[in-house]
C-alpha positions as a printed NumPy array, in Angstrom:
array([[  7.562,  -2.552, -25.429],
       [  4.923,  -0.295, -23.864],
       [  4.21 ,   1.737, -26.999],
       [  4.403,  -1.242, -29.371],
       [  2.515,  -3.885, -27.39 ],
       [  0.725,  -2.624, -24.3  ],
       [ -0.522,   0.808, -25.313],
       [ -2.476,  -0.372, -28.413],
       [ -4.29 ,  -2.93 , -26.258],
       [ -4.966,  -0.566, -23.378],
       [ -6.261,   2.169, -25.676],
       [ -8.988,  -0.217, -26.834],
       [-10.44 ,  -0.114, -23.322],
       [-12.274,   2.614, -21.45 ],
       [ -9.579,   4.919, -20.059],
       [-10.428,   4.429, -16.386],
       [-10.821,   0.662, -16.759],
       [ -7.422,   0.536, -18.457],
       [ -5.927,   2.494, -15.567],
       [ -7.205,   0.017, -12.982],
       [ -6.152,  -2.95 , -15.118],
       [ -2.6  ,  -1.602, -15.385],
       [ -2.405,  -1.044, -11.64 ],
       [ -3.554,  -4.61 , -10.958],
       [ -1.113,  -6.118, -13.468],
       [  1.841,  -4.073, -12.229],
       [  1.117,  -5.141,  -8.655],
       [  1.07 ,  -8.789,  -9.748],
       [  4.191,  -8.541, -11.898],
       [  6.265,  -6.953,  -9.155],
       [  5.618,  -9.954,  -6.924],
       [  8.012, -11.836,  -9.214],
       [ 11.527, -11.518,  -7.741],
       [ 13.315, -10.291, -10.874],
       [ 10.843,  -7.674, -12.13 ],
       [ 11.878,  -4.777,  -9.871],
       [ 15.567,  -5.215, -10.75 ],
       [ 14.793,  -5.537, -14.459],
       [ 12.612,  -2.447, -14.463],
       [ 15.23 ,  -0.439, -12.612],
       [ 17.926,  -1.571, -15.06 ],
       [ 15.79 ,  -0.64 , -18.059],
       [ 14.627,   2.81 , -17.003],
       [ 16.83 ,   4.299, -14.289],
       [ 19.558,   6.817, -15.126],
       [ 21.969,   7.495, -12.271],
       [ 24.318,  10.422, -12.875],
       [ 25.665,  13.325, -10.791],
       [ 24.339,  15.816, -13.356],
       [ 20.798,  14.804, -12.418],
       [ 21.062,  15.555,  -8.705],
       [ 18.973,  18.472,  -7.502],
       [ 18.575,  20.144,  -4.129],
       [ 15.237,  21.944,  -4.157],
       [ 13.327,  23.396,  -1.169],
       [ 15.732,  21.59 ,   1.144],
       [ 15.228,  18.11 ,  -0.35 ],
       [ 17.773,  16.079,  -2.288],
       [ 16.351,  14.659,  -5.518],
       [ 18.239,  11.907,  -7.351],
       [ 16.835,  13.306, -10.608],
       [ 14.401,  16.097, -11.525],
       [ 11.689,  13.979, -13.196],
       [  8.692,  13.184, -11.007],
       [  5.265,  11.625, -11.293],
       [  2.488,  14.182, -10.991],
       [ -0.517,  13.79 ,  -8.733],
       [ -3.547,  11.971, -10.085],
       [ -2.021,   8.758, -11.365],
       [ -1.419,   7.086,  -8.001],
       [ -4.07 ,   8.899,  -5.997],
       [ -4.174,   6.334,  -3.205],
       [ -0.478,   5.441,  -2.84 ],
       [ -1.099,   1.934,  -4.166],
       [  1.984,   1.652,  -6.413],
       [  4.632,   3.894,  -4.864],
       [  7.237,   1.146,  -4.464],
       [  6.668,  -0.203,  -7.978],
       [  6.707,   3.216,  -9.657],
       [  9.902,   4.083,  -7.797],
       [ 11.692,   1.456,  -9.925],
       [ 10.702,   3.177, -13.191],
       [ 13.289,   5.94 , -12.985],
       [ 11.344,   8.711, -11.271],
       [ 13.149,  11.091,  -8.937],
       [ 10.025,  11.667,  -6.869],
       [  6.368,  10.634,  -6.722],
       [  3.352,  12.729,  -5.78 ],
       [  0.269,  10.954,  -4.439],
       [ -3.26 ,  12.305,  -4.224],
       [ -5.198,  14.467,  -4.427],
       [ -6.131,  13.259,  -0.92 ],
       [ -9.177,  14.528,   0.994],
       [-10.094,  14.061,   4.675],
       [-12.895,  11.601,   3.968],
       [-12.953,   8.968,   1.26 ],
       [-15.117,   9.945,  -1.689],
       [-16.128,   8.228,  -4.911],
       [-15.75 ,  11.272,  -7.141],
       [-17.93 ,  12.262, -10.07 ],
       [-20.152,   9.941, -12.08 ],
       [-18.57 ,   7.673, -14.692],
       [-17.464,   7.876, -17.441],
       [-15.137,  10.647, -16.323],
       [-11.795,  10.036, -18.052],
       [-11.357,  10.345, -21.813],
       [ -8.499,  10.136, -24.303],
       [ -7.934,  12.493, -27.226],
       [ -5.323,  10.462, -29.153],
       [ -4.996,  12.968, -32.017],
       [ -3.923,  15.558, -29.446],
       [ -2.043,  13.215, -27.085],
       [ -4.34 ,  14.577, -24.407],
       [ -6.768,  13.531, -21.709],
       [ -9.945,  15.08 , -20.363],
       [-10.854,  14.155, -16.806],
       [-13.537,  15.126, -14.345],
       [-12.589,  12.594, -11.682],
       [-13.604,  14.828,  -8.767],
       [-10.942,  13.95 ,  -6.173],
       [-11.942,  10.278,  -5.962],
       [ -9.712,   8.785,  -3.266],
       [ -9.672,   6.509,  -0.231],
       [ -9.284,   9.311,   2.321],
       [ -6.304,  10.557,   4.265],
       [ -6.285,   7.824,   6.934],
       [ -6.068,   4.987,   4.411],
       [ -3.51 ,   6.732,   2.203],
       [ -1.313,   7.44 ,   5.248],
       [ -1.579,   3.789,   6.287],
       [ -0.338,   2.644,   2.87 ],
       [  2.544,   5.102,   2.897],
       [  3.671,   3.859,   6.322],
       [  3.997,   0.386,   4.805],
       [  6.113,   1.568,   1.86 ],
       [  9.725,   0.458,   1.705],
       [ 11.377,   2.987,  -0.565],
       [ 13.667,   5.979,  -0.188],
       [ 12.124,   7.933,  -3.055],
       [ 10.874,  11.432,  -2.244],
       [  7.093,  11.442,  -1.829],
       [  4.787,  14.431,  -2.124],
       [  1.304,  14.634,  -0.669],
       [ -1.228,  16.537,  -2.775],
       [ -4.123,  17.655,  -0.556],
       [ -7.606,  19.004,  -1.22 ],
       [-11.055,  19.47 ,   0.274],
       [-14.036,  17.146,   0.169],
       [-16.686,  17.947,  -2.428],
       [-19.395,  18.893,   0.043],
       [-17.211,  20.972,   2.352],
       [-18.203,  24.609,   1.814],
       [-15.387,  26.93 ,   0.821],
       [-15.634,  28.864,   4.076],
       [-14.677,  25.643,   5.919],
       [-12.105,  24.453,   3.376],
       [ -9.125,  25.333,   5.562],
       [-10.186,  22.647,   8.056],
       [-10.   ,  19.992,   5.339],
       [ -6.516,  21.089,   4.311],
       [ -5.344,  21.048,   7.924],
       [ -6.8  ,  17.557,   8.443],
       [ -4.916,  16.233,   5.418],
       [ -1.743,  18.061,   6.416],
       [ -1.796,  16.531,   9.893],
       [ -2.719,  13.083,   8.597],
       [  0.109,  12.908,   6.052],
       [  2.79 ,  14.88 ,   7.85 ],
       [  4.82 ,  11.89 ,   9.046],
       [  4.656,   9.973,   5.749],
       [  5.42 ,  12.518,   3.01 ],
       [  8.397,  14.737,   2.25 ],
       [  6.518,  17.74 ,   0.892],
       [  2.943,  18.996,   0.504],
       [  1.008,  20.416,  -2.423],
       [ -2.092,  22.521,  -1.8  ],
       [ -4.514,  21.86 ,  -4.65 ],
       [ -7.041,  24.652,  -5.127],
       [ -6.875,  24.525,  -8.93 ],
       [ -8.753,  21.405, -10.031],
       [-11.728,  22.334, -12.233],
       [-13.635,  19.195, -11.203],
       [-14.709,  20.069,  -7.639],
       [-17.495,  22.681,  -7.574],
       [-16.254,  26.177,  -6.653],
       [-12.777,  24.925,  -5.728],
       [-11.012,  27.39 ,  -8.006],
       [-12.591,  30.252,  -6.085],
       [-10.04 ,  29.389,  -3.383],
       [ -7.305,  30.673,  -5.717],
       [ -8.527,  34.204,  -5.004],
       [ -6.106,  36.208,  -2.887],
       [ -8.065,  36.317,   0.384],
       [ -9.07 ,  32.666,   0.854],
       [ -5.801,  31.353,  -0.565],
       [ -3.695,  33.486,   1.746],
       [ -5.77 ,  32.293,   4.71 ],
       [ -5.315,  28.597,   3.823],
       [ -1.578,  28.907,   3.25 ],
       [ -0.944,  31.027,   6.347],
       [ -2.88 ,  28.542,   8.482],
       [ -0.906,  25.604,   7.114],
       [  2.386,  27.447,   7.45 ],
       [  1.688,  28.313,  11.086],
       [  0.962,  24.657,  11.785],
       [  4.028,  23.642,   9.788],
       [  6.409,  25.999,  11.587],
       [  5.228,  24.664,  14.932],
       [  6.603,  21.23 ,  13.966],
       [ 10.121,  20.151,  14.901],
       [ 10.979,  19.511,  11.228],
       [  8.755,  21.606,   8.957],
       [  7.969,  20.247,   5.487],
       [  7.998,  22.2  ,   2.228],
       [  4.539,  23.395,   1.193],
       [  3.855,  24.128,  -2.476],
       [  0.85 ,  25.578,  -4.275],
       [ -0.525,  24.014,  -7.475],
       [ -2.104,  26.615,  -9.74 ],
       [ -4.296,  26.577, -12.834],
       [ -2.935,  27.536, -16.255],
       [ -6.02 ,  29.67 , -16.841],
       [ -4.948,  32.476, -14.496],
       [ -4.388,  35.967, -15.907],
       [ -1.085,  37.799, -15.521],
       [ -2.673,  39.897, -12.776],
       [ -3.688,  36.749, -10.923],
       [ -0.191,  35.308, -11.397],
       [  1.185,  38.516,  -9.866],
       [ -1.081,  37.864,  -6.891],
       [  0.29 ,  34.307,  -6.655],
       [  3.844,  35.65 ,  -6.528],
       [  2.854,  38.021,  -3.742],
       [  1.067,  35.282,  -1.806],
       [  4.066,  32.928,  -2.045],
       [  6.319,  35.635,  -0.658],
       [  3.849,  36.765,   2.015],
       [  3.115,  33.275,   3.336],
       [  6.651,  31.916,   2.965],
       [  5.622,  28.69 ,   1.254],
       [  8.351,  26.847,  -0.613],
       [  7.221,  27.034,  -4.229],
       [  4.645,  26.561,  -6.978],
       [  3.571,  23.76 ,  -9.308],
       [  2.564,  25.053, -12.732],
       [  0.219,  24.01 , -13.985],
       [ -2.89 ,  21.945, -13.369],
       [ -5.366,  20.965, -16.099],
       [ -7.061,  23.622, -18.209],
       [-10.714,  24.299, -18.956],
       [ -9.704,  25.697, -22.373],
       [-10.475,  23.689, -25.518],
       [ -8.638,  25.858, -28.047],
       [ -6.251,  24.5  , -30.66 ],
       [ -7.362,  20.868, -30.55 ],
       [ -7.085,  18.553, -33.553],
       [ -9.992,  16.476, -32.277],
       [-13.255,  17.811, -33.728],
       [-15.172,  20.317, -31.637],
       [-18.284,  18.122, -31.736],
       [-16.357,  15.096, -30.44 ],
       [-14.81 ,  17.143, -27.639],
       [-18.154,  18.686, -26.712],
       [-19.756,  15.238, -26.521],
       [-17.301,  14.284, -23.761],
       [-18.579,  17.031, -21.479],
       [-16.71 ,  19.192, -18.954],
       [-13.419,  18.439, -17.27 ],
       [ -9.781,  19.398, -17.108],
       [ -7.691,  19.013, -20.25 ],
       [ -4.107,  17.76 , -19.9  ],
       [ -1.364,  16.719, -22.301],
       [  0.202,  18.291, -25.375],
       [ -2.371,  21.098, -25.837],
       [ -1.31 ,  22.436, -22.436],
       [  2.416,  22.468, -23.259],
       [  2.796,  26.041, -24.455],
       [  0.581,  27.648, -21.833],
       [  2.155,  25.851, -18.893],
       [  5.612,  26.881, -20.126],
       [  4.41 ,  30.485, -20.432],
       [  3.153,  30.408, -16.849],
       [  6.465,  28.977, -15.615],
       [  8.443,  31.63 , -17.479],
       [  6.224,  34.447, -16.214],
       [  6.424,  33.334, -12.589],
       [ 10.187,  32.825, -12.795],
       [ 10.907,  36.174, -14.448],
       [  8.472,  38.289, -12.458],
       [  9.617,  36.802,  -9.147],
       [ 13.276,  37.05 , -10.033],
       [ 13.586,  33.31 ,  -9.477],
       [ 12.944,  33.748,  -5.745],
       [ 11.108,  30.429,  -5.363],
       [ 11.315,  27.015,  -7.057],
       [  8.775,  25.954,  -9.672],
       [  7.82 ,  22.404, -10.591],
       [  6.773,  22.312, -14.24 ],
       [  4.   ,  20.054, -15.459],
       [  1.723,  20.128, -18.473],
       [  2.281,  18.744, -21.955],
       [  5.613,  17.011, -21.406],
       [  5.67 ,  14.242, -24.01 ],
       [  9.345,  14.302, -24.968],
       [ 12.77 ,  15.145, -23.601],
       [ 12.665,  18.424, -25.546],
       [  9.395,  19.383, -23.845],
       [ 10.948,  18.804, -20.423],
       [ 14.06 ,  20.81 , -21.291],
       [ 11.872,  23.722, -22.405],
       [ 10.195,  23.752, -18.987],
       [ 13.592,  23.749, -17.265],
       [ 14.895,  26.512, -19.519],
       [ 11.777,  28.558, -18.712],
       [ 12.614,  28.369, -15.011],
       [ 11.393,  25.024, -13.67 ],
       [ 13.658,  23.385, -11.091],
       [ 11.875,  20.034, -11.434],
       [  9.321,  18.567, -13.847],
       [  6.449,  16.127, -13.501],
       [  4.757,  13.725, -15.885],
       [  1.19 ,  12.514, -16.022],
       [ -0.464,  12.421, -19.466],
       [  2.901,  12.045, -21.202],
       [  3.56 ,   8.981, -19.048],
       [  0.218,   7.506, -20.175],
       [  1.014,   8.062, -23.859],
       [  4.765,   7.378, -23.903],
       [  5.342,   4.971, -20.995],
       [  8.324,   4.766, -18.627],
       [ 10.858,   5.135, -21.453],
       [ 10.018,   8.851, -21.399],
       [ 11.544,   9.215, -17.919],
       [ 14.8  ,   7.703, -19.128],
       [ 14.839,   9.859, -22.279],
       [ 14.426,  13.067, -20.28 ],
       [ 17.135,  12.168, -17.788],
       [ 19.522,  11.139, -20.564],
       [ 18.891,  14.455, -22.348],
       [ 19.657,  16.397, -19.166],
       [ 22.906,  14.465, -18.694],
       [ 23.87 ,  15.091, -22.335],
       [ 23.088,  18.793, -22.024],
       [ 25.352,  19.056, -18.984],
       [ 28.206,  17.037, -20.502]])
């Protein structure tokens, strides 16, 4: 139904306007008493072969929603009925911020891709935490955290600590986002020194808690092998729980959309099918070079069950959807889970 009826209509609208329209309509639909049950019946696959225990958490299936779609935890309960095994909210910053100027989200239909330069637009950690406290769902929730745009990099650790403290009681795991290309100078925090400092500070705060939460690092796909080696060393040195590979790319190579059309859209992170191969390469490299010593969540270019299985075969313990969910709809979650069950039959 999504691909035949809804998607053609939504793709006639500006991408960000379509996003907000969908959120409003889903919220309204789920007020009807039968919609949640119907959605769950249509899209949920429940099978022992799907169960995963990763960084101390029990996932009902390995297919999650990546950060960026539900930045402000507005639809967690509704999305939980669409078959996901976990949902990641954010990126959340200490203070609310409007993000970059519009338009800032663009579709590349020929490539099944998106370009975004949203700029961590979100309602701030206090409001997001308030919404999560009101959620009535047992789905695993991740909190993706970042720094405010105008916080200088030398003070970035304070922003991450503020978000960590603000979300600690309402999420099951954390993701440190230093890899978005849409906040000025943010990717400089992926360098070994500042990144180690941020992660060590968060880990010290985490270990002081009665029940520490898993902390993961989300990295860019544009890192060199040498930089990936540094990431492996940092994960082991700081004792964080794992890595998410990979965020959006600044590369524009191999696109079917004309170079002039892409250039006219301006800067931003590219996600979707063009990222598929590179994100899988990063997953495989991290898994092999680390000897599988930490879990990896794979994201980037998953538009089919086969794409998801390739990520898992490369070394991913879990996978996440974002652009593929926009292009394929919730049926993709079911298809991936069914393929995993079939593979394990």
